[in-house]
N, C-alpha and C positions, 0 to 999 in steps of 0.2 A: 387525462393529464393535461396540462396547459397546452395550447397551441403553440405557444411560444418557445417549446424545448421540442430537441428532435426527437423523432420518433424512437422507440426501442431506449431512451437515455435515462438517467435518473436525475431527480432534481437534488439540490443542496440537502433538503430538507430528507429526503428520502436517502440519500449518501449518509447522512449522520445516522439515520436509525439504524439502517442496514449494516453499517461499519464500528457504530459505537464512538465516533470520533466526534467530539464536540464541535457545533458551529464554528466557534471563534476559531478553534484551529483549523477546520476544515477551510474556512476562510483566508487564513494566514499562508495556509500553505498553498494555496490556490495564487494568492495575488504576488507571493514570494516565487512562485513558479516551482516549487518543490514538486508538489503532486496537483497539477493542473487538470481540469477536465478533458478530457480527449473528445466529446461529443458535441459540446458547446461552450464556448469561452465566453466568460461575462464580457459584455462591451459598455461599461458604463453603468450607474447608479440604475437600478431598477431593472436590470436586464438578468436573464438566467443562465447559470450554469447547469451545464449536461453532463453528467458521467453515464461511463460505459459500466459494464459488468467487470472488465480488467482493471479499471479504474477504482472499483468496489474492493478489489482482490489486493490492490497496493496499499489502498488506505488501511485496511484492515491489518497487513502484514506491517505497514509503518507504526501503527499505533500499537501493536503488541512489541514490537522492538522499542518504542519509546517507554512503554510500561514496563519493561525489561531494564530499563535503564540507559540506554543509547541515546545520546545526543543528538538534536537535529542536524548540527554539524557532520556527526557521523554518519547519520544517514545520508546526508548529501554525498558525501566520500564515497560511500558504498554505491550508492545510485549512479554516480559519476563513473567510478570504476568499472562497474558491471556494462555500462552504455559503451564505454570505450573498448574494453578487453573483449566482451563477447558479443557487442552489436544488440544488445535488447532493448527494445523499446518500452518496456514496461519491466524494468530490472526487479522490482519487488515483488513481481507477481511472475517472474518466469526461471526462478531458480530456486534450490533449495537452501536455507540460511539456517544458521546456529548462530544463539549467541549465550555469553556469561554474563551480561550487564557490562563488559567492558569493550569487548570486542565484538565485531560479526564475523561470521566464516561462513564461506560459500562450500556446500559439499557438491563434489563433482561427480555425476552420475555414472556409473560402471567402471569407478576409480575408489581405489581406498584413500582419497585424498579430502583433506579439509583446508581449504586456503582463508587464512586471515586476511579480512578486508582493511582493518584499521590500523594493524601492526602496533599494539599495544600490549605493554607487559603484563604478563600472566594470562596471555590467550589462551592457554591450554588448563585453566582452572575449572573447577565444577563448582555447582552443579550447571548442568546446560539447559538451556530455555532451548527446545526445538521445536521450529515453527515448520510443519508440515504443509506444504503448500496446498496438494489433494485436499486435505482435510479442510484447511482455510477456504477452498475455491467450494467446498462441499457446502461448509456452513453460509458462506455468500448466496449461493444458489438456494438454501432453504429460506435464510431471510426474503430474498427477491420473491420466491414462491408465496411465502406469507403475507408479504406486503401486496403483491397483486390479488389475492384473494379478499384483502382486505378492501382494496378499490373497486375490485370488479364487483 
């Protein structure tokens, strides 16, 4: 790994490979401060971004929600509400989410409650796309291990 990047962090290239987020999208999300790297922020042209494991999980969840039809503006709203209401640092990696492509719902553990995050009409329609956070974490962990085997 390049000495210019924090130990244990992932480069932008690795983040793209591990999350299936295209580089241009990753770059836009970072520069627009939607999902900025936590380990090391870029400091001008030619500098590196460093992503943590939690960053990778958030990137993969955001990509899946975008693929399901949720707008970037909608994702920003979900992220901000979760940060404000639940004081989550990495909201897209620290809660269970559901989507039907028009709205995002938070499933509160230990309760039979599903909360709308965007409050759009038709929020109870089907089919649901269920994002199982523990499954996503396991997928990212497997991808990281495979990446390390290639490098090591």
